[in-house]
N, C-alpha and C positions, 0 to 999 in steps of 0.2 A: 503493500500500499504505501501512496505517497506519503511524505513527510514533510516539515517544513524546518528552514533554518531563519533563526532571527537575525534578519537583515536590517541594516539601517536603512532608513528611508522607505522600509516597506511595511505597512500596516499588519499587525498578525492576523487581524480578520480577513484581510484580502488574501494573506498566504494561506490561511486556511480555507477559505473559499475556493482557490485556485487548485488546492489538494483535492478536496472533494469533487470539484468538476472534473479532474483528470480519474478519478476511481469511478465515475458515473461513466465516463466517455469509454474507460476501460472495462466496463462491465462488472466491476466489484460491487456495485449497488445496483441490481437490476430493476428495470422499470416496474413500478408498481410495489416495490419494496420498501420498507420504511429504514429510514437511516439510523443509524445509532443514536441512542437518547442523548438529552445535554449534560447529564453527568457523565456519560461514557466518553464523549467529545472533551468534555473539559480535562478528565484524567489523562485522555490519549495525547492532547496538545500540550496540555500544563497551562492552560489560560483560564480565565475567569467565564462566568456565563454570560456576561454581556459581550465579550468577544464572540463566543460562539453563537450567539444570538445575531449579531452583527453579520457574522459570515453565513449563516444560513438565510437570513433575510436577503443577502444578495443573490443567492441562488434563487430564491422565490422571485426575486424580480427580473431574473434572467429567464424564468419559466422551465428552470430545471426540476424544481421540486413543489411540492404543494404542502402545506400545513393543515392537517385537520385537529379540530379542537377536542382534546382529551383523546386523541389516539396516537400524535405524533407526525412527522415530517415524512412524506413518501415521495420517491422518484417519480417523476411523471413518465408516463409510456411514451413509446418512440415517436417518429414522425408519422402523421396521419396521411393516408393515402385517399384524398377527395376526389372522386369520380364526378367529372361534369359530364353530363349527359343530355338526350332530349327531355328526360324525365329527372333530373337532380332533385334528391330528397335529404335534407340535412340528416334528419333522425335514422333514417334507413343506411346512408353512407356510415355513418359509425357504429350502429349495430351489427352491420355485416363482418366488422373488423373487431367486435366484441369490446367496443368502446362505449361509454355511457354519455348519451348527448344529454346537454343542460342549456338551459338560459334564463336571463334575466331580464325582464321588460324595464327599461330605462326613461322611456317618452313613450306618451300615447296623446296624438292631438290631431285635429282638423285644421289643416292650412291652405292658403291658395296655392296652387300648383305653381312652381317656377317654370322657367321657359323650358329648362333642361327635361325636368320632369314631366311636363305636358307633351313635349315631343315624344318621349318614351311611351307614356300611356295613350297617345292620340286624344289628347284633350287640348281645349284651349287654354292658354294661359290664364291664371288666376282661377280657374276651376277648384271647387274644395276637393283636397285629396287626404285620406289618413295617412298621417305618419308615425311610423312606430320605429324607435331605435331600440336594440337590443343587443346584449352581450352573451354569445353562446359559448359553450365550453363543451369539451371531450375530457372525460374522466376528472372534471373539476379545474381543469387547466382551461383559460381564456384561448380562443381561437380565433374568435371574429367577432368584431364591432360594427354592427351593420344597421343601415337605415332604409327602411322599405316603405314604397308609397302605392296607396290602393286607390281607385277611384271612389270618393265618398257616396255617391248617389247608388253604386252598386251593393255597398256592403254596409247598409244602415245596422246600428247598434253594434259594431264590428268588435267593441272592446268586451261587450257582456257576452258575444258569443266566443270570443277567444278565450275568455275566462273558463268558460266550460269544456271549450275544445282546443286544448292548446296547441295540437298539431295544424298546421297551415292547411294540409289536405283536408283533414277534417272539417276545419271551419268552411272551406270552399264547398266540401259537398253539402254543407247546410243550406249554402246558397244556391244550390243546384248546378255547381261546376263538379262533375263527377272526375276530370281529369283535365290536367293543364301540362303545357311543354314550354320549353325554353325555345325562345325565337332569337334571342341575341345574348351573346356574353363577350365582354372584353375584359383582358389581365393585363395591369400595368403594375409597375414597382415604384416606391418612393420613401421617401424617409418619412417616419410617423410624426405626427404633431405631439406635443408633450402630453397632451389629454388621451390620444389614441395609445401612446407608450405606456401611460399609466394603467389604462384599463386592459390593455393586453398583458401587462406585466413583463415588460420587455425594456430594454435599453433604448434610448431615442436614436441612439446612431445606427441600430439595427433596421435595414430596410422591413416594409410590408408590402404585401401584395394587394392591391385594390382590384376587386372584381364589380364590375358594372354587369347587371342581367336584367333581362325582361321577359315574364313568362307570360303566355297567352290561354285563353280557353279553347275548346275544341273548335270553336269557329275564327279561331285566330285575333279574336279581340284582347289586348293588351289588359292584364289584371293586376299586375304587380312588377314595379321597377324597384331594383335595391342597388345599393351599394355597399360593399361590404369590404371592411379593412381586416386582412388576416395576418396573424403572424407567422411570418415566414420560415422560422426556425421548427414550428411544429406542424407544418401542413406542406404536402407535395400535391398539387393538382394532376390528374391523370385524364387524358382525354382520348376516348375509343371513338374513332371515325364510323365504326360500324352502328354505333347507337344513335347517329344522327342521320 
């Protein structure tokens, strides 16, 4: 296992964080397993609890581990292969890889459609649209900060429906949309804003992937436009041309 040397000019917590990072990369701490407890790490490195907490907090900020109240700190699972296809579904993508999907709604509001949102949904600028912002997770790790827009007149009482039916496909079925498909996807990369980096628990210097998409109903009418900010260290997009 990696050890540390007390070097001038290098903080102890940073050296410990680097040592644990190396061990995770080398497989000494497998995905899903719990890190040694704080007392164990204190004894191993000969440092205070405060120093260990700084080191582990740095690992969590980088998305390498997650802390669970009352259980300990666990190594995140490996990179998620996220398939983009004609019928991309978030939960199905994760469940097929034995990953636990999750999400937190941050914003739900009705706003006038901006020019770009209106163009994507085939609406006039200023038409009321539902805006939902959510933080999506895999095994508790944040992987996407997304903004989604829906035509408000097509989805009345959408918030109440989504509270009863959290899955998007189930909510659409409630409104008579039995199937929907991807009609546009664009993927770019950029440096995240401070807010995006904070939500995704990653360094601001690490690029994110930006995925813009439009889904349409069976008649080809757009029903949702989304812009997702994805943690590039935790997700790899795969595209099978046979699914389009």
